[in-house]
N, C-alpha and C positions, 0 to 999 in steps of 0.2 A: 653724937652725930649719926651713928648707924641706926639708932632707934628712930630718929627723925626721918632719915631716908626711907626706913621701912614704912612709916606712917604715910609718907608721901606716895610711895608705890601703891599702897593699899587704896588710898584715896583716888589715885589715877585709875586703878583697875575698876573701882566702883563706878566712877564716872563713865568709863568706856562701856561697862556692862549696861548702865542706864541708857546710854546712847544707842546701843544695839537693840535693846528692847523697845525703844521708842521709834526706831528707824522705820520709815515708810518705804515699803517695797515698790518697785516700778509697777505701773498699771499693766495688767495682763501677765505679770510674772507668775509662773507655776513652779513651785519647788519640786525638784526631781526626787523620785523614789531612790532610796539608798540601799545597797546590798547589805545583807547581814552576814558577818564573818562566821565561818564554820570550818571545822576540820574535815568534814565529809560532804561531798557534793551529792545533791539529790539525784536519784537515778530513776529509770523507767521511761516508758514511751510518752509520758505526759510532760516531760521536761526537755528543754533545750539548753545548750551550754555555749557561752561566748568567752572570748578572751577579754580580760580586764586590762585595757591598755593604760600606760602611764602617761596621763595628760591632764587637762582641765575639763571637768564636767561642764557642759554648756547646754543651756536652753536657747535654741535658735528660733527666733520669731520673725515671720514675714507678714506684713499687713499692707497690702497694696505695694507701693514702691518703697515703703519704710521697712528697714531690716534692723533688728537689734539682737545682740548676743549677750546673754546674762550668765554669770558664773553661778555656782551652786548656792551661795548666800544672796544672790541678786545684784551683784555688782555689774555695771555695764562694761563689757569687754569688746564692744563693737569695733572700736578703733584699733584693737590689737591684732585682729585676724582678718585682714582685707580679702584674702582669697576665699574664705568661707562666706563673707558678706556678698562678694561679687557673684559667687555661684548661686547662693540662695536667692538673690535678687532676680536671677535669670530663670528660676523655676516657673513653670507655666501656671502653678497654683495661684489663686487670688490671695489666699492667706494660708498660713500653716505654722505649726509649732513642732519643732523637731528636738528630741532629746538625744544627746550624743556626747562624744569625748573629743576635745580639740587636741590633736596629736601632731608632733613633729618627729620625723624619723632621722636616725643617725646614718652614718655611711654604710652601716650593715643592714639598713632597712628596719631597724628595731626602734619602737617608740621610745623617745628620750624625754623624761619629765624635766630634766635640767634645761634642755633647749627651750621648752615652753616657759618654764618658770623664769628664766633669766632673759627672756625675749631675744634669743639669739637667732631665731628663724621665723619671726612673725609672718613674713611674706609667704612662707611655704607651709604654714600650719593649716591642716585640713580637718574636717569633722568626720569622725566615724559615727554615723547615724545608726541608732538602734531602736528608736521608738518614735511613733508619730502620735502626737497628742491632740492636735486639731487640724482640720483641713477644710478650707473654704467655708468657715463659720460653723462647721459641725464638730462638736465635742466628741472625740473618739474614745474617751477614757473608759466608757462602759463596754466597749468592744473587746473581745478576747485578744490577747497578745498576738496570736498567730494571724488574726485578721489585720491588726494594725501594721504588723511587719510586712504582710503581703502588699498592702496599700503603699507602704513606704518603698518597698522594692520597685513597684511600678513607677512611683514618682521619680526615683533616682536613676532609672534605667539609662537616661541620656543626660544626666547631670554632669557638670564639669569637674575639674580636679579638686575643687574645694569641698565636695561632699562625696563620701564613700559609704556604701552600705556595710554595716558590721556583719561579718560572717558568723553564722551560727552552726553548731554541731548538734545533730539529733541522733544520739546513740543511747542505748539503754544502759551501757556500762561507761560511766564517766572516767574510770581509770584508763580506758582505751583512748578517750578524748584527751586526757591529760598527757599521756605518753606522746600522742601525735603533736600536740601543741608544743611540748617541751622540745621536740625534735626540730620544729619549724620556726618557733617564735622565741626561743631563748628563755628569758626570765619572767615571762608573763604569767599572770594568775588566771584562774577560771572563775566564772560565776554562772549560776543556774537560774532559769526563769521558768515558771509554769506556763505551758502553752495556752491554758484557758484563763490566765491571769487578766483581770480587768482592774482599772484604777478608779477610785471613788472620785467623782467630780466634786470640785469645791463648791461651796454654797455661794 
């Protein structure tokens, strides 16, 4: 019986893998860039550092009056985070694609992955926005990161509660940034990005 159960499990796993490989991603979906794990943060004036919050990575897309939120693998999460959707819909931009992290905070103001994962705070989940991929039909992925972030900062200056600009730290010594973050944000991790980083547009 155990051998049969094992064969069934393998067959189910193979069918699931085939399904994922054949899956059609949503139109306009852009897979987010993922950080590379390392024991040492990059340092120097050409880098900035950000808190890695515990939430769901989200690609937020606005096209006219239509708003969609996609998870990292391309699942539609629009219905789960109404506050983000409402705030994004009110932006003055005709269209935009924002890369960020959907976050819910606990009573101590610290991002809680469990609140997001188990849908215990869907109405209060907001987006920490850290990159702007497209704006009003213009693909911004060839622009340096610092230019994209400056544009994003301007866009979100008067946004509502559902969108918050991700804070960045520009220091040559990441150990000082880490110490500061640990004092103020508890258990969060850090990630580094090159200021001149551009993203390769998809074909």
